[in-house]
C-alpha positions in Angstrom: 160.1 138.7 72.6 159.9 142.5 72.7 158.4 142.4 69.2 155.3 140.6 70.5 155.0 142.5 73.8 151.9 144.5 72.6 150.0 141.3 71.9 151.0 139.9 75.3 149.6 143.0 76.9 146.3 142.6 74.9 145.8 139.0 76.2 146.5 140.3 79.7 143.5 142.7 79.6 140.4 141.7 81.6 137.9 139.6 79.7 140.0 139.9 76.5 139.6 136.1 75.9 135.8 136.3 75.7 136.0 139.4 73.6 138.3 137.8 71.2 136.0 134.7 71.0 133.1 137.0 70.1 135.3 138.7 67.4 136.3 135.3 65.9 132.7 134.2 65.8 131.7 137.5 64.1 134.5 137.2 61.6 133.6 133.7 60.6 129.9 134.5 60.1 130.1 136.6 56.9 132.2 134.1 55.0 129.8 131.3 56.0 126.4 133.0 55.6 126.6 134.1 52.0 127.8 130.7 50.7 125.4 128.8 53.0 122.4 130.9 51.7 123.5 130.3 48.1 123.8 126.5 48.6 120.6 126.2 50.6 118.4 127.8 48.0 120.3 126.3 45.1 119.7 122.8 46.5 115.9 123.3 45.9 115.6 125.9 43.2 118.9 126.1 41.2 121.7 128.6 41.1 119.7 131.2 39.1 117.1 131.8 41.8 119.7 131.3 44.6 121.7 134.2 43.1 118.6 136.4 43.2 118.1 135.6 46.9 121.8 136.3 47.8 121.6 139.6 45.9 118.5 140.6 47.7 120.2 139.7 51.0 123.2 141.9 50.1 120.8 144.8 49.2 119.3 144.6 52.7 122.8 145.0 54.1 122.7 148.6 53.0 120.5 149.2 56.1 123.5 148.9 58.5 123.8 152.7 59.0 120.2 152.8 60.1 120.9 150.2 62.7 124.0 152.1 63.7 122.0 155.3 64.2 119.4 153.4 66.3 122.2 152.0 68.5 123.6 155.4 69.0 120.2 156.7 70.0 118.7 153.9 72.1 121.7 151.8 73.1 123.2 148.5 71.8 121.1 146.1 73.7 117.7 147.6 72.6 118.7 147.2 69.0 120.7 144.0 68.9 118.4 141.8 71.0 115.3 142.2 68.9 117.4 142.2 65.8 118.9 138.8 66.8 115.4 137.3 67.5 114.0 138.6 64.1 117.1 137.3 62.3 116.8 133.8 63.8 113.0 133.6 63.1 113.6 134.7 59.5 116.2 132.0 59.0 114.0 129.3 60.5 111.1 130.3 58.2 113.4 130.4 55.2 114.8 126.9 55.9 111.3 125.5 56.5 109.9 127.1 53.4 112.7 125.7 51.3 112.3 122.2 52.7 108.6 122.4 52.1 109.1 123.6 48.5 107.1 126.8 49.4 106.8 130.1 47.7 109.9 131.8 46.3 108.5 135.1 47.4 108.6 133.9 51.0 112.2 132.9 50.6 113.1 136.3 49.3 111.3 138.1 52.0 112.9 136.0 54.7 116.4 136.5 53.2 115.8 140.3 53.1 114.5 140.4 56.7 117.3 138.3 58.0 119.9 140.5 56.5 118.1 143.7 57.4 117.7 142.7 61.1 121.2 141.1 61.5 123.0 142.6 64.6 125.9 144.7 63.2 128.5 142.5 65.0 131.5 144.0 63.1 130.5 147.5 64.1 130.1 146.7 67.8 133.3 144.7 67.8 135.3 147.7 66.6 133.6 149.9 69.2 134.4 147.3 71.8 138.1 147.4 70.9 138.2 151.2 71.1 136.5 151.0 74.5 138.9 148.4 75.8 142.2 150.0 74.6 144.1 153.2 74.0 147.2 154.3 72.2 149.5 151.5 71.0 147.3 148.7 72.3 144.4 150.1 70.2 146.6 149.8 67.1 147.5 146.3 68.0 144.0 145.1 68.6 142.8 146.7 65.3 145.6 144.9 63.5 144.5 141.6 65.1 140.9 142.4 64.0 142.0 142.9 60.4 143.8 139.6 60.5 140.8 137.8 61.8 138.7 139.3 59.0 141.1 137.8 56.4 141.0 134.4 58.2 137.2 134.6 58.3 136.8 135.1 54.6 139.3 132.4 53.8 138.0 129.7 56.2 134.3 130.7 56.3 133.2 129.6 52.8 135.1 126.3 53.2 133.3 125.6 56.4 129.9 126.4 54.8 130.5 124.1 51.9 131.7 121.2 54.1 128.7 121.5 56.3 126.3 121.5 53.4 127.9 118.5 51.8 128.5 116.5 54.9 125.4 117.3 57.0 122.5 118.9 55.2 121.6 121.9 53.0 120.5 123.9 56.1 123.7 123.1 58.1 125.6 126.1 56.8 122.8 128.5 57.8 122.5 126.8 61.2 126.2 127.5 61.8 125.8 131.1 60.7 122.9 131.5 63.2 124.9 129.9 66.0 127.9 132.1 65.4 125.7 135.2 65.2 124.0 134.3 68.5 127.2 133.6 70.3 128.9 136.7 69.1 125.9 139.0 69.9 125.4 137.6 73.4 129.1 137.9 74.2 129.3 141.4 72.9 126.2 142.4 74.9 127.8 140.8 78.0 130.6 143.3 77.7 128.1 146.0 78.6 129.6 148.8 76.5 128.7 152.2 77.9 125.7 153.9 76.4 126.8 157.2 74.9 125.2 160.4 76.1 122.4 161.7 74.0 123.1 164.6 71.7 121.1 167.8 71.6 117.7 167.2 70.1 118.4 169.3 67.0 121.6 167.3 66.2 119.9 164.0 66.7 117.4 164.8 64.0 119.8 165.8 61.3 119.3 163.4 58.4 123.0 163.2 57.5 124.1 162.1 60.9 127.9 161.9 61.1 128.2 162.7 57.4 127.5 166.3 58.3 131.2 166.4 59.0 133.1 167.4 55.8 136.2 165.5 56.8 134.2 162.3 57.2 132.4 162.9 53.9 135.7 163.3 52.1 137.1 160.2 53.9 134.2 158.1 52.7 134.8 159.2 49.1 138.4 157.8 49.6 136.8 154.6 51.0 134.8 154.3 47.7 137.9 154.7 45.6 139.8 152.2 47.9 137.1 149.5 47.3 136.9 150.2 43.6 140.6 149.1 43.6 140.1 146.2 45.9 137.3 144.7 43.8 139.3 145.4 40.6 142.3 143.5 42.1 140.0 140.6 43.1 138.6 140.3 39.6 141.9 140.8 37.8 143.5 137.7 39.3 140.7 135.3 37.9 140.8 137.1 34.6 144.6 136.6 34.4 144.2 132.9 35.3 141.6 132.5 32.6 143.7 134.3 30.0 146.5 131.9 30.7 144.4 128.7 30.9 145.2 128.2 34.6 141.9 128.5 36.5 143.4 127.2 39.7 145.9 130.1 39.8 143.1 132.6 40.6 142.7 130.9 44.0 146.5 130.8 44.5 146.9 134.5 43.8 144.0 135.5 46.0 145.3 133.3 48.8 148.8 134.8 48.5 147.4 138.2 48.7 145.4 137.2 51.8 148.5 135.6 53.5 150.4 138.8 52.8 147.6 140.9 54.3 147.6 138.8 57.5 151.4 139.1 57.8 151.2 142.8 57.3 148.5 143.3 59.8 150.2 141.2 62.5 153.5 143.0 61.9 151.9 146.4 62.1 150.4 145.6 65.5 153.7 144.4 66.8 155.8 147.5 65.7 156.9 150.1 68.2 154.8 153.2 68.4 157.3 155.4 66.6 157.2 153.3 63.5 153.6 152.2 63.4 152.4 155.8 63.8 153.7 156.4 60.2 151.2 153.9 58.8 148.4 156.4 58.3 145.5 155.7 56.0 146.9 157.9 53.1 150.4 156.3 53.6 149.2 152.7 53.5 147.1 153.4 50.4 150.1 154.9 48.7 152.2 151.9 49.4 149.4 149.6 48.3 149.2 151.6 45.0 152.9 151.0 44.4 152.4 147.3 45.2 149.6 147.0 42.7 151.8 148.5 40.0 154.4 145.9 40.9 151.7 143.2 40.4 150.7 144.7 37.1 154.3 144.6 35.9 154.7 141.0 37.2 151.5 139.9 35.3 153.5 140.4 32.1 156.3 138.1 33.2 156.3 134.6 34.7 153.8 133.0 37.0 156.2 132.6 39.9 157.0 136.3 39.8 153.3 137.2 39.9 152.7 134.9 42.9 155.5 136.6 44.8 154.4 140.1 43.8 150.8 139.3 44.9 152.1 138.3 48.4 154.2 141.4 48.6 151.4 143.7 47.6 149.1 142.0 50.1 151.4 143.1 53.0 149.9 146.6 52.6 146.3 145.4 52.5 145.9 144.6 56.2 147.6 147.8 57.4 145.3 149.8 55.1 142.2 148.4 56.8 143.7 149.0 60.2 144.4 152.6 59.3 140.9 153.0 58.0 139.2 151.7 61.1 141.4 153.8 63.4 141.1 157.0 61.3 137.3 156.8 61.0 137.0 156.0 64.7 139.1 159.1 65.6 137.0 161.3 63.3 133.7 160.0 64.6 131.5 162.8 65.9 130.6 162.6 69.6 127.8 160.0 70.3 127.6 158.9 66.7 130.3 156.2 66.7 128.1 153.2 65.7 126.5 155.0 62.8 129.9 156.3 61.6 131.4 152.9 61.6 128.3 151.5 59.9 128.7 154.0 57.0 132.1 152.4 56.2 130.4 149.2 55.2 127.9 151.0 53.0 130.6 152.9 51.1 132.7 149.8 50.8 129.7 148.1 49.1 129.3 151.0 46.8 132.9 151.0 45.9 132.8 147.3 45.3 129.8 147.5 43.1 131.3 150.3 41.0 134.6 148.4 40.8 132.9 145.2 39.6 131.0 147.1 36.9 134.1 149.0 35.7 136.3 145.9 35.9 134.2 143.9 33.6 134.5 146.6 30.9 138.2 147.0 31.3 138.9 143.3 31.2 137.0 142.9 28.0 138.6 145.9 26.3 142.2 145.9 27.7 142.8 142.8 29.8 143.8 142.1 33.4 147.1 144.0 33.3 145.3 147.2 32.4 142.8 146.6 35.2 145.6 146.3 37.8 147.0 149.6 36.6 143.5 151.1 36.9 143.4 149.7 40.5 146.7 151.4 41.3 145.4 154.7 40.0 142.3 154.4 42.1 144.4 153.7 45.2 146.6 156.7 44.5 143.4 158.8 44.2 142.1 157.4 47.4 145.4 158.2 49.1 145.3 161.8 47.9 141.7 162.2 49.0 142.3 160.8 52.4 145.3 163.1 52.9 143.3 166.1 51.9 140.4 165.1 54.2 142.5 164.5 57.3 144.9 167.4 56.9 142.1 169.8 56.4 140.6 169.0 59.8 142.0 171.2 62.6 142.9 169.6 66.0 140.2 170.5 68.5 139.4 169.5 72.1 136.4 167.5 70.8 138.6 165.5 68.5 140.8 164.4 71.3 138.1 163.9 73.9 138.8 160.6 75.7 142.5 160.7 74.7 145.1 161.5 77.3 147.3 163.7 75.1 147.4 165.1 71.5 150.4 162.9 70.9 148.4 159.8 71.9 145.5 160.9 69.6 148.0 161.2 66.7 149.4 157.8 67.3 146.0 156.2 66.9 145.3 157.6 63.4 146.8 154.6 61.5 
């Protein structure tokens, strides 16, 4: 089928199979690790202390930009190999300490060290895709990457829970460690080229890639984007609780995820002329309208809301594809890893703000109002992204490594 020709071309690329396996392992790992850590500590100490450990682990995740900067400066292998060893040692000590009923401080330190040393697989995966592909194939592989992310977050927690229940409390963490090791070694075997060092003065600038005004503005749009994403994620359980249907929260989130996967796959299969219109500002604008549709559906029947959640989700996957592509194209020379790393930090910031605001809005106005707020945040993110991208003039540095300006424009989606 011509519709799927781009995906056939992807699978025909040299070593694409091993690269895809590394990506799948990396996507499953986040969904497994957080649930596995929670269940491992909760088994010995209760949910209260387990929640503290998971929060501390998430806090250590804020060091991803530092690891990205180190990879840009010293190369991927010199950062990821020691990081992998430290990560595995910290997990082993944590599991041993829990089984021996050791100090809670030791558990917290191990969780922080493990998260802070974890090889940034998701960053290197996106850099690998950009190194392997150009033009339309790059759009397709980023679409596939977004779909795998959705699959990982749906399947990962279930795998972790099954392993803990069926095998042992440590089994989920063992699976996380195995996936991390496999993904890291496969990515390093790809031997991504080490970027040339920048001038000494540029390397020492404390802002790194955020010196670029366009990137700073884009990151603000990312924060607004994730304020909305977290608000939507919390609005569904709030609606289900309001209507005495707790199971509906999972149904609504699953429908949104299925829609997201369908949208991502469809975008990757579209011809270049159509897919090039799916820029980051455009996909956010469509997602904003879809969220308004869900807000209106929340005032009607359950079946209508389920359908609306799936329709809205179709714009979620393409929004992530457009984000990765846009930030990748805007990355300053030799700072690609750090630039991609900053996205995760600003996503976390937006998610934290969104969670705090969502709690207040739900209590005061209800889930419908929260969905409207999410739509407004998405519209704001779309406007900010448009202003950021349109204010950046096309330069020779911006299109370095791209055959033509037309090809460069086709990748910003």
